[in-house]
C-alpha positions as CSV (number, residue, x, y, z in Angstrom):
1,X,-20.0,-11.0,8.9
2,X,-23.0,-9.2,8.6
3,X,-24.3,-7.6,5.6
4,X,-22.6,-4.6,6.7
5,X,-19.2,-6.1,6.5
6,X,-19.3,-7.9,3.8
7,X,-17.5,-5.7,1.8
8,X,-15.0,-5.2,4.8
9,X,-14.3,-2.7,6.9
10,X,-13.6,0.8,6.4
11,X,-11.2,2.9,8.0
12,X,-11.1,6.4,9.0
13,X,-8.5,8.6,10.5
14,X,-8.7,11.6,12.1
15,X,-5.3,14.0,13.0
16,X,-3.3,11.0,14.7
17,X,-0.1,11.5,16.5
18,X,2.2,8.9,17.6
19,X,4.9,9.5,19.8
20,X,8.4,6.8,20.7
21,X,9.6,9.4,23.6
22,X,10.6,12.9,22.1
23,X,10.3,11.4,18.2
24,X,7.0,12.0,16.9
25,X,6.4,9.1,14.1
26,X,3.3,10.2,13.7
27,X,2.2,13.8,12.9
28,X,-1.4,14.6,12.5
29,X,-2.6,12.0,10.1
30,X,-5.7,12.4,8.5
31,X,-6.8,10.2,5.9
32,X,-9.9,7.3,5.0
33,X,-10.5,4.7,3.0
34,X,-14.0,2.8,2.5
35,X,-14.7,-0.6,2.9
36,X,-13.9,-2.9,0.1
37,X,-11.1,-2.4,-1.9
38,X,-7.6,-2.6,-2.6
39,X,-5.0,0.5,-1.2
40,X,-1.7,1.8,-1.0
41,X,0.5,2.6,1.9
42,X,3.7,4.1,0.1
43,X,6.6,6.4,1.9
44,X,9.9,6.0,2.4
45,X,11.9,4.2,4.7
46,X,11.2,6.0,8.1
47,X,8.2,8.2,6.9
48,X,5.9,5.9,9.5
49,X,3.9,3.2,7.5
50,X,4.7,0.5,9.8
51,X,3.4,2.6,12.9
52,X,0.2,3.3,11.3
53,X,-0.5,0.1,10.1
54,X,0.3,-1.0,13.9
55,X,-2.1,1.1,15.0
56,X,-4.8,0.4,12.6
57,X,-3.9,-3.4,14.1
58,X,-4.7,-2.3,17.7
59,X,-0.9,-3.2,18.3
60,X,-0.5,0.6,19.8
61,X,-2.0,3.6,20.6
62,X,-1.8,7.1,19.3
63,X,-1.4,9.7,21.7
64,X,-3.8,11.9,20.3
65,X,-6.0,11.8,17.6
66,X,-8.9,9.2,16.4
67,X,-8.8,6.1,14.5
68,X,-11.9,4.2,13.6
69,X,-11.9,0.9,11.5
70,X,-15.3,-0.1,11.0
71,X,-16.5,2.6,12.7
72,X,-14.9,1.8,16.4
73,X,-11.6,2.4,17.7
74,X,-9.8,-0.9,17.6
75,X,-7.8,-0.6,20.2
76,X,-8.7,-3.4,23.1
77,X,-11.9,-3.9,20.5
78,X,-12.1,-7.8,20.6
79,X,-14.5,-7.6,17.4
80,X,-12.7,-4.9,15.3
81,X,-9.4,-6.7,16.2
82,X,-10.7,-10.1,15.6
83,X,-11.5,-8.7,12.0
84,X,-8.3,-7.3,11.1
85,X,-5.3,-9.5,9.8
86,X,-2.0,-8.1,9.6
87,X,0.7,-9.8,8.0
88,X,4.4,-8.5,8.4
89,X,7.5,-9.1,6.6
90,X,8.4,-11.9,8.7
91,X,5.3,-13.8,7.9
92,X,4.2,-13.4,11.8
93,X,4.1,-16.9,11.6
94,X,5.4,-19.8,14.6
95,X,9.0,-20.2,13.9
96,X,9.5,-23.0,15.1
97,X,7.2,-25.2,14.3
98,X,6.1,-26.7,10.6
99,X,4.1,-25.1,8.2
100,X,1.5,-27.5,8.3
101,X,1.0,-26.5,12.0
102,X,1.3,-23.1,11.3
103,X,-2.1,-23.5,8.6
104,X,-3.8,-25.4,11.4
105,X,-3.2,-22.9,14.4
106,X,-4.1,-19.9,12.1
107,X,-7.6,-22.0,11.0
108,X,-8.2,-22.6,14.9
109,X,-7.5,-19.0,16.1
110,X,-9.4,-17.3,12.9
111,X,-12.8,-18.3,12.4
112,X,-13.3,-17.3,8.3
113,X,-9.8,-19.2,7.3
114,X,-10.1,-21.4,4.0
115,X,-7.9,-23.9,5.3
116,X,-8.6,-26.1,1.8
117,X,-7.7,-22.9,-0.1
118,X,-4.6,-22.4,2.0
119,X,-3.6,-25.9,1.1
120,X,-4.1,-25.0,-2.5
121,X,-1.6,-21.8,-2.0
122,X,0.9,-23.8,0.0
123,X,1.1,-26.0,-3.4
124,X,0.8,-23.0,-5.6
125,X,4.0,-21.6,-3.6
126,X,5.8,-24.9,-3.5
127,X,6.3,-25.2,0.3
128,X,7.0,-27.9,2.3
129,X,4.7,-28.8,4.8
130,X,6.8,-30.4,6.8
131,X,9.6,-27.6,7.4
132,X,9.6,-25.0,10.2
133,X,9.5,-21.2,8.8
134,X,13.3,-21.0,10.1
135,X,14.4,-23.5,7.9
136,X,12.6,-21.6,4.8
137,X,14.1,-19.2,3.2
138,X,13.1,-15.3,3.5
139,X,11.0,-15.4,0.4
140,X,9.0,-18.8,1.4
141,X,8.6,-17.3,4.6
142,X,7.1,-14.4,3.4
143,X,5.1,-16.6,1.1
144,X,3.8,-18.7,4.2
145,X,2.8,-15.5,6.1
146,X,1.1,-14.0,2.6
147,X,-0.9,-17.7,2.2
148,X,-2.0,-16.8,6.0
149,X,-3.0,-13.4,5.3
150,X,-5.0,-14.7,2.1
151,X,-6.7,-17.7,3.3
152,X,-7.6,-15.6,6.7
153,X,-9.9,-13.4,4.8
154,X,-10.0,-10.4,7.2
155,X,-12.9,-8.0,6.5
156,X,-9.3,-5.2,6.8
157,X,-6.6,-7.6,5.4
158,X,-3.0,-5.7,6.2
159,X,0.1,-6.7,4.0
160,X,3.0,-4.6,5.2
161,X,6.2,-5.2,2.8
162,X,5.1,-9.0,3.3
163,X,6.2,-10.4,-0.7
164,X,9.9,-9.1,0.0
165,X,12.0,-11.7,-0.4
166,X,9.6,-13.3,-2.9
167,X,10.9,-14.1,-6.3
168,X,9.4,-12.1,-9.2
169,X,7.0,-15.2,-10.4
170,X,6.3,-15.6,-6.8
171,X,4.9,-12.0,-6.1
172,X,3.0,-12.6,-9.7
173,X,1.3,-15.0,-7.9
174,X,0.8,-13.1,-4.9
175,X,-0.6,-10.1,-6.8
176,X,-2.7,-12.3,-9.2
177,X,-4.6,-14.3,-6.3
178,X,-5.2,-11.3,-4.3
179,X,-6.6,-9.7,-6.7
180,X,-9.1,-12.4,-7.9
181,X,-9.9,-13.4,-4.7
182,X,-10.6,-9.8,-3.7
183,X,-12.9,-9.8,-6.4
184,X,-14.5,-13.2,-5.3
185,X,-14.2,-11.9,-1.6
186,X,-14.9,-8.5,-0.8
187,X,-12.5,-6.7,1.6
188,X,-10.5,-3.7,2.3
189,X,-6.9,-4.5,1.8
190,X,-3.9,-2.1,2.4
191,X,-0.4,-3.1,0.5
192,X,2.4,-1.1,2.0
193,X,5.4,-1.7,-0.4
194,X,8.3,-0.1,-1.9
195,X,7.4,-2.0,-5.2
196,X,5.5,0.5,-6.6
197,X,5.8,-0.4,-10.2
198,X,4.8,-3.7,-9.5
199,X,1.2,-3.2,-7.7
200,X,0.1,-0.2,-8.7
201,X,-2.1,-1.7,-10.9
202,X,-4.0,-3.2,-8.4
203,X,-4.6,-0.1,-6.1
204,X,-7.7,2.3,-6.4
205,X,-6.5,4.7,-3.7
206,X,-2.9,5.0,-2.6
207,X,-2.0,7.2,0.8
208,X,1.3,8.1,1.0
209,X,3.1,9.3,3.7
210,X,6.4,11.6,4.4
211,X,8.0,12.5,7.3
212,X,5.1,11.1,9.4
213,X,2.2,13.3,7.4
214,X,0.1,13.0,4.6
215,X,1.5,13.7,1.7
216,X,-1.3,13.0,-0.3
217,X,-4.7,10.6,-0.4
218,X,-6.3,9.8,-3.4
219,X,-8.2,7.5,-5.9
220,X,-5.1,6.0,-8.4
221,X,-6.3,7.0,-11.7
222,X,-6.4,10.9,-10.5
223,X,-3.0,10.6,-9.1
224,X,-1.7,9.4,-12.4
225,X,-4.1,12.0,-14.3
226,X,-2.2,15.0,-12.6
227,X,0.9,13.7,-13.6
228,X,2.5,14.7,-17.3
229,X,6.0,15.5,-18.6
230,X,6.6,18.1,-20.9
231,X,10.0,17.8,-23.1
232,X,11.0,20.2,-25.5
233,X,13.5,23.2,-26.2
234,X,14.2,24.4,-22.6
235,X,12.4,28.1,-23.0
236,X,9.4,26.7,-24.8
237,X,8.7,24.1,-21.6
238,X,9.5,26.4,-19.2
239,X,7.1,28.8,-21.1
240,X,4.2,25.5,-20.9
241,X,4.7,24.8,-17.7
242,X,4.6,28.3,-15.8
243,X,2.0,28.7,-13.2
244,X,2.1,24.6,-12.6
245,X,3.5,22.6,-10.1
246,X,7.0,21.2,-11.5
247,X,8.5,18.5,-9.3
248,X,11.5,17.3,-11.4
249,X,13.2,18.6,-14.1
250,X,16.1,17.0,-16.2
251,X,18.3,18.8,-19.2
252,X,20.1,17.5,-21.5
253,X,22.1,20.2,-24.0
254,X,19.2,22.2,-25.1
255,X,16.2,19.7,-24.3
256,X,14.3,19.7,-21.0
257,X,12.1,17.1,-19.8
258,X,9.9,18.6,-17.0
259,X,7.8,16.7,-14.5
260,X,4.5,18.6,-13.7
261,X,2.1,17.2,-10.6
262,X,-1.2,19.7,-10.8
263,X,-4.6,19.7,-12.1
264,X,-4.2,19.8,-15.4
265,X,-7.0,21.2,-17.7
266,X,-7.0,20.2,-21.8
267,X,-6.2,23.6,-22.6
268,X,-2.7,23.4,-20.6
269,X,-1.9,20.2,-22.8
270,X,-3.4,21.2,-26.0
271,X,-1.0,24.3,-25.6
272,X,1.8,22.6,-24.8
273,X,1.2,20.1,-27.9
274,X,0.6,23.0,-30.3
275,X,4.2,24.4,-29.2
276,X,5.6,21.2,-30.3
277,X,6.2,19.5,-27.0
278,X,6.1,15.8,-25.8
279,X,4.0,14.8,-23.6
280,X,3.8,11.8,-21.5
281,X,2.2,9.8,-19.0
282,X,4.4,9.3,-15.3
283,X,4.3,6.0,-13.6
284,X,3.2,6.0,-9.9
285,X,6.5,5.3,-9.2
286,X,8.1,8.1,-10.7
287,X,5.5,10.5,-9.3
288,X,6.2,9.1,-5.6
289,X,10.1,10.1,-6.0
290,X,9.3,13.3,-7.0
291,X,6.6,13.9,-4.6
292,X,8.7,12.8,-1.1
293,X,12.3,14.2,-2.8
294,X,13.7,16.8,-0.3
295,X,13.6,19.3,-3.6
296,X,10.3,19.2,-4.2
297,X,9.1,19.5,-0.6
């Protein structure tokens, strides 16, 4: 790997459209992910996440638009494809070959594969090397895919819901190992996940897809800073949020809680606090739910 790629592959997408027959899966998608970092791809079912990842991994082309991975079109590009690893929920493994054989195959196919570390990860996830993936539980198959994706250390590593099926301790182990290893061996990682509350502490930037389009692409800290709950008597809450972007409202008798997503200055927050209203943060998962709910659109 050259010095240029030590931090991973950057991703740039411009006006990408992908169609399946008459159905538009992605329409005019544009975003950037700088080289190096862990990024989240979030979206409801059918939002186009898997389609987008398949384009980045050179498994299909768009109908129009431009995709650049490390500055080049990834489709039928041997160099970029060799530096991209996509692991999907099923693990993308050899189903009828033993775990040990899968590891040897990955080592033969990926020159950067760390076989010794893969063996350590197999032990950490308590995988039986003698079993074939079709005789593993769903969670164990997911763990095997995660092991291969981690140990490959591809400059662009994509995990598409790979942790589904894992139990909570295994998922936490995956998150801890991923974060530690990306710090030690920088690369670009894209995590597609429904378990937003579990992964948000890992993510430097978030891309949210909604209906095949990019709803937003922002740094995670900046995204959180735009979200606040304001709670108190309904009339005072309404006065405080006038002119702000309200994405959710809950009433309990005379008390109203409003979720705001907007560029909030200290003055607006100070005025709300001075009015005796309670201010609270909004977890990324709650923001995602509010922003992708039909009524907020």
